[in-house]
N, C-alpha and C positions, 0 to 999 in steps of 0.2 A: 335586795340582792342576797343578803346574808341568809334569809329564811329559805331561799331557793337553792342554796349551795348544796346541802345534803342531797337534795333530789337530783342534782346534776352529778354528784359523786356516786351515788348508789348504783345506777345502772351499769357503770363501768367496773364495778368491783369484780375481781376475779373469783372463780369458784370457791376457794378456801374461805373467802369472806362472806359467801352466801351459803354456808353449810346448812345441811338439813336441821331443822329445829330452831334456826336463828330467825326470828321475826323481823327481817330487815325492813319490810314495809312499815310495820308499826313503830320501829325505832326511828326510821326516817321521818315519819309523820310527827312523832313526839318532839324530835329535835327541831323540825320546822316550826312547830307551835311554841317553842321555847320552854318545853317541859322535859324532864328527864324520866324515862321509863323506870319502873320499879327495879330494884337491884337485888340480885341473888348473890353474886360474888362481887364485892366492892373493889374499887381500884387498888386500895391499900393491900388487900389480900392477894390480888393478882400480881401486883408488883413484887410482893414478898415471895411469890412462887416462881418468879422469872428464872432464878438460878437453876431450879429443878427442871424447868421446861427446857432450858438451854443444854443442861447436862444430858437429858434424855435425848434431845435432838442429836447431840454429838455421839452418844452411844449407838444411835440408830443410823449414823452416817448421813444425817441431814444437815445441810448448811444453814446457819442462822442468818444469812445475808439479808433475807427479806423480812425476817422477824425482828432483828436488832433495832432498826429504826423505829418500828412500832413500839417496842419495849422502851426505847428512849423517850418517846412521846408520853408513854404511860408514866414514867418516872418524873418527867417534867410537869405533868398535870398534878401528880401527887405532891411534888415540891411546892406547888401553888397552894397547898393546904386543902385540897379537895379529894380526900381519900375515901369518903363515904359514898361517892357516886359510882356509877358503872362506867363501862368503857365508852359510852356515848359522849362523855366529856372530852375525850380525846379528839372528837370531831371538831370541837371548838378551836383546837390548836391548828387544824388543817384549813379552816375557812379563813380567808383573808379579805 
């Protein structure tokens, strides 16, 4: 069941999570196979950039309501000591 969970989640992802250039199919495949894709911007770096992202959203008049829970998951995963992986590790927190 766990291996199929990302496959069930991915088709329902709204547009922003299926942005151009984001290889969702290959990420989903990697997670299903228990491996993590190569990382360009690791989780620790992305968590460190969260305040800038939220500040920019505020300056642009964009509500962080949808982003804040995601950032909380990122911080939670980082607190587990897994800062060198990419965002796919956050999926592990969503699958029950």
